[in-house]
N, C-alpha and C positions, 0 to 999 in steps of 0.2 A: 503494500500500501504506499501511497506517496501522500504526504500531510499537505493538503490544498494551501494552508497558511504558508508553508514553507515554499511551495511552488510560486504562489503569488508574489512573494516577497522576493524571491530569485529572479523573477521577470521584471518586476519593478526595478531592482538593480541596475539590470541591464538596459533599462529605458524603454519597457513597452509602455505603449500609450496609456494613460489613465483611463480612457474611454473604454479601451478594450479591457482593461483590468476590472473595470466596473461590471461591464457585460459580463465577463466570466464569473464574477463574484455573484452576479444575480443568478447565472444559470446553475451553479453548483450548490446555492443556498438552499437549505432545507430539502436536501435530497431523499426521497423516497424509493425504496426497492422492495421488490417481491422475489422471493426466491422459488425456483421451480427446477424440478428434475423429473425426466420421464413423465409419468402421469400425475405427478403430484406437485403441489404448490403451497407455500407458507399461507395461513389463514389471513394474514393481513399485511399491510405494508409496514416496512421497517425504516428507520431513520438510518442514514449513512453519514457518516463525518469523515470518513478517510477513503481515499483512494480516487483515481481519475477514471472517468467512464471510458470503456473501450471504444464506443461510437462516437466519442467527442473528436472533432477535428483538431482540436488544440491540445488534445492529450500528449501527443509526441512532443509538442513544442513547449509545453510545461514540463514534462519529465526531461527534456534536453536541458532547461534552464536549472533545474535541480542537479543534472550530472555534470554541469558546467561548474556549479558552486563546488561540487566534490572534487573536481579536477584542480581548482584554483586553491582549495583548501589542502590537498596533498602536496602540491608543488610549493606551497609556502612553508609548509611543514618540513620538507625535505632540504630546503634552504636553510632552514634554523637548525635542523638535527645534524646535517651532513656538511662537512667544509665544501667537498665537490659533488652536486647532484647531477651533473652532466652524464653521469652513466647510468641513469634512471629515466626510462620512458614510461609514458601513461597513456593508454588509449581506452576510449570508452565507445562502445556500439550500442546504442540504445540503453539498455539496462545491463549490458555485459561490461565487466571492467577487466582490462588486463595491464599490466605493469610489468617491466622488464628492466633486467640491469645490462648493461654490456660491458662491465668490468671485466678485465682479464684476472682479477684476484677473486678468487672463490669466497674468501671472508669479507671483501668488501661488498661482492653482489650480495651476500647473505645479510649483511648490515644494512644495505640499501632496502632490501625487502622488508627488513624489521621494521624501518621507519615508515615505508609505505603503509604495511600493516597497521601500525599503531595509529597513523593518520586515518586509516579507512575505519578502524573499529570506533573511533572517537566520532566520527561523520556518522556512521551508521547508528550509533546510540542516540545522536541527536536528532536525526531524521526518522529515528523508528524505523530504519531498514533491517530485514532479515535476511542473512546469507542463506541461499540455498545449500542445504548440507552436501549435497551430491555434486555440486558443480565447481567446486574450489579445487585446483591443483597448480603446482609449482613446476614449471617445465624446465629442467636442468640441460645445461649444454654439455656437462661432463659429469663423470663420476666424482671429480673434485669438489664440483659445485653442489651435487647432492649431497656428499657428506657434510660440507659446511652447512648446508640448509638444515639436515637432520640435526645438527649441532644445537641449532638456535631453538628448536622447538616449534618452528613456523608451522609445521604440518598441522598442529592443533587446531589453528584459526585459519590457515590459508588452503589446507587441503595436502594430498601426499606429493611427495617429491616424485616426479616421474621424467623420463628420457625421451618419449614420445607423447604427441597429443592431437587434438583436431581442433583446427580453428577455420571456422566458416564451412565445414565440411570436407575439410582438404587435411589428410593425415601428414603430420611433420614428425621428424626425428631429427635430434642434433648430434652431429659428431665433429665439434669444432665449429662449425658453420651451420647457417640454417639450410636445410635441404628437404623440400617437400617429398615424401615418399612415392606419392602416386599422381604428382603434378604431370608428369609426362603421359600417364594412362588417360587422365582426365582432361589434358590439355587446355582446351579453350575454357571449359568450365573453372578449372582452377585459376586460371589466369584473371577471369571476370572477378572470381571471388576475392582474391588475392588485392585486387586493385580497391576492394573497400576499406583494407586495413591502412591507416595513416601510417607513413613512412618515418615521421618523426611528431615531436610535440613542442 
C-alpha cells in the first residue's frame, strides 16, 4: 500500500500543480470499497485509507513520486555514510528496486550494500512499505563478494546471496563481468528488455 498523504506530499515537492493535487485529493477522499471473490461479496462497503487505485490513471505517477523520494533519500544517506559513493548505483522500475556496487573490493561492496539496506529500511518504516519476503536477493559477481556479503548478515534483510539472477525475464550470471546467459538465444527480446534498465544514476 502507498500512503496517499506521502504520495501527495512528494508530488507537491516536485512542483505538481495545486489544482491537480486538489483534484486528486477530492478523488481519493472517503474512498469506499467492496470486496468480492468468485460468487461472494462483502455485505457492505468499507472505508479505504491506504493504497492507490489500480484503475486510476495517476496511480503510476503518484507511485513514481514516492519512489523518486526513496532514491533521493538513499543517495543522501550514502553521501553521509560513505566517503565515496561512486561505487554504488540505484535503479527503480515502478515498485522494483535494484542497487548495485561496482567496487572491486569485496568488503567495500558489502559495506556499500549495508548502507543502502539501512537507508531503505528507514524509508520503508516511514512509508509503511513491506518488502516481499520472496523477492529480495543479493546478486554477487564473485565468490569473494558472496563471502563478504555473508559476513555482514545482509541476507537476513535483503535476501540470499546468489551468483545468478533474472532481470526483466533475462537470466544473468556473473563471472567477473556481466554476461546474460541466454541473451543470444532470446536475441531481440533480451535486447529490448535490457534497454529498460538505466545504465547509471
